mmCIF file of the C-alpha atoms, coordinates in Angstrom:
data_MODEL
# 
_entry.id   MODEL 
# 
loop_
_atom_site.group_PDB 
_atom_site.id 
_atom_site.type_symbol 
_atom_site.label_atom_id 
_atom_site.label_alt_id 
_atom_site.label_comp_id 
_atom_site.label_asym_id 
_atom_site.label_entity_id 
_atom_site.label_seq_id 
_atom_site.pdbx_PDB_ins_code 
_atom_site.Cartn_x 
_atom_site.Cartn_y 
_atom_site.Cartn_z 
_atom_site.occupancy 
_atom_site.B_iso_or_equiv 
_atom_site.pdbx_formal_charge 
_atom_site.auth_seq_id 
_atom_site.auth_comp_id 
_atom_site.auth_asym_id 
_atom_site.auth_atom_id 
_atom_site.pdbx_PDB_model_num 
ATOM 1  C CA . MET A 1 1  ? 9.374  -0.983  -9.993 1.00 0.00 ? 1  MET A CA 1 
ATOM 2  C CA . GLU A 1 2  ? 10.283 2.246   -8.213 1.00 0.00 ? 2  GLU A CA 1 
ATOM 3  C CA . VAL A 1 3  ? 8.148  2.554   -5.089 1.00 0.00 ? 3  VAL A CA 1 
ATOM 4  C CA . SER A 1 4  ? 7.513  5.936   -3.503 1.00 0.00 ? 4  SER A CA 1 
ATOM 5  C CA . ASN A 1 5  ? 8.237  6.442   0.176  1.00 0.00 ? 5  ASN A CA 1 
ATOM 6  C CA . LEU A 1 6  ? 4.615  7.307   0.906  1.00 0.00 ? 6  LEU A CA 1 
ATOM 7  C CA . ALA A 1 7  ? 3.445  4.130   -0.807 1.00 0.00 ? 7  ALA A CA 1 
ATOM 8  C CA . LYS A 1 8  ? 5.784  2.171   1.483  1.00 0.00 ? 8  LYS A CA 1 
ATOM 9  C CA . ILE A 1 9  ? 4.322  3.908   4.533  1.00 0.00 ? 9  ILE A CA 1 
ATOM 10 C CA . TYR A 1 10 ? 0.758  3.156   3.425  1.00 0.00 ? 10 TYR A CA 1 
ATOM 11 C CA . TYR A 1 11 ? 1.743  -0.436  2.596  1.00 0.00 ? 11 TYR A CA 1 
ATOM 12 C CA . ARG A 1 12 ? 3.076  -0.970  6.134  1.00 0.00 ? 12 ARG A CA 1 
ATOM 13 C CA . ALA A 1 13 ? -0.046 0.635   7.616  1.00 0.00 ? 13 ALA A CA 1 
ATOM 14 C CA . VAL A 1 14 ? -2.312 -1.705  5.618  1.00 0.00 ? 14 VAL A CA 1 
ATOM 15 C CA . LYS A 1 15 ? -0.163 -4.742  6.516  1.00 0.00 ? 15 LYS A CA 1 
ATOM 16 C CA . SER A 1 16 ? -0.346 -3.868  10.219 1.00 0.00 ? 16 SER A CA 1 
ATOM 17 C CA . GLY A 1 17 ? -4.111 -3.349  10.099 1.00 0.00 ? 17 GLY A CA 1 
ATOM 18 C CA . LYS A 1 18 ? -3.960 0.371   10.911 1.00 0.00 ? 18 LYS A CA 1 
ATOM 19 C CA . ARG A 1 19 ? -5.459 1.237   7.507  1.00 0.00 ? 19 ARG A CA 1 
ATOM 20 C CA . THR A 1 20 ? -7.520 -0.452  4.862  1.00 0.00 ? 20 THR A CA 1 
ATOM 21 C CA . LEU A 1 21 ? -6.598 -0.340  1.190  1.00 0.00 ? 21 LEU A CA 1 
ATOM 22 C CA . GLU A 1 22 ? -9.747 1.716   0.595  1.00 0.00 ? 22 GLU A CA 1 
ATOM 23 C CA . SER A 1 23 ? -8.515 4.370   3.046  1.00 0.00 ? 23 SER A CA 1 
ATOM 24 C CA . VAL A 1 24 ? -5.225 4.819   1.156  1.00 0.00 ? 24 VAL A CA 1 
ATOM 25 C CA . PRO A 1 25 ? -5.359 7.976   -0.986 1.00 0.00 ? 25 PRO A CA 1 
ATOM 26 C CA . GLU A 1 26 ? -6.147 7.184   -4.608 1.00 0.00 ? 26 GLU A CA 1 
ATOM 27 C CA . ARG A 1 27 ? -2.792 8.544   -5.744 1.00 0.00 ? 27 ARG A CA 1 
ATOM 28 C CA . TRP A 1 28 ? -0.960 5.663   -3.997 1.00 0.00 ? 28 TRP A CA 1 
ATOM 29 C CA . ARG A 1 29 ? -3.662 2.983   -3.896 1.00 0.00 ? 29 ARG A CA 1 
ATOM 30 C CA . ASP A 1 30 ? -2.626 1.124   -7.070 1.00 0.00 ? 30 ASP A CA 1 
ATOM 31 C CA . GLU A 1 31 ? 1.007  1.108   -6.002 1.00 0.00 ? 31 GLU A CA 1 
ATOM 32 C CA . VAL A 1 32 ? 0.094  -0.216  -2.541 1.00 0.00 ? 32 VAL A CA 1 
ATOM 33 C CA . ARG A 1 33 ? -2.233 -2.816  -4.098 1.00 0.00 ? 33 ARG A CA 1 
ATOM 34 C CA . GLN A 1 34 ? 0.607  -4.060  -6.318 1.00 0.00 ? 34 GLN A CA 1 
ATOM 35 C CA . MET A 1 35 ? 2.914  -4.317  -3.309 1.00 0.00 ? 35 MET A CA 1 
ATOM 36 C CA . LEU A 1 36 ? 0.300  -6.308  -1.390 1.00 0.00 ? 36 LEU A CA 1 
ATOM 37 C CA . GLU A 1 37 ? -0.292 -8.643  -4.333 1.00 0.00 ? 37 GLU A CA 1 
ATOM 38 C CA . ALA A 1 38 ? 3.451  -9.202  -4.734 1.00 0.00 ? 38 ALA A CA 1 
ATOM 39 C CA . ASP A 1 39 ? 3.583  -10.061 -1.040 1.00 0.00 ? 39 ASP A CA 1 
ATOM 40 C CA . GLY A 1 40 ? 0.730  -12.555 -1.387 1.00 0.00 ? 40 GLY A CA 1 
ATOM 41 C CA . GLU A 1 41 ? -1.913 -10.556 0.468  1.00 0.00 ? 41 GLU A CA 1 
# 
């Protein structure tokens, strides 16, 4: 899976608690959700 740079940034922000998945723009939300699920979150 090719992950966009912005999705990586949003993923790290969600992981650190600075953002919620719901606050991630819709364009990247599914990609970030998949990354979180793969990481066991």
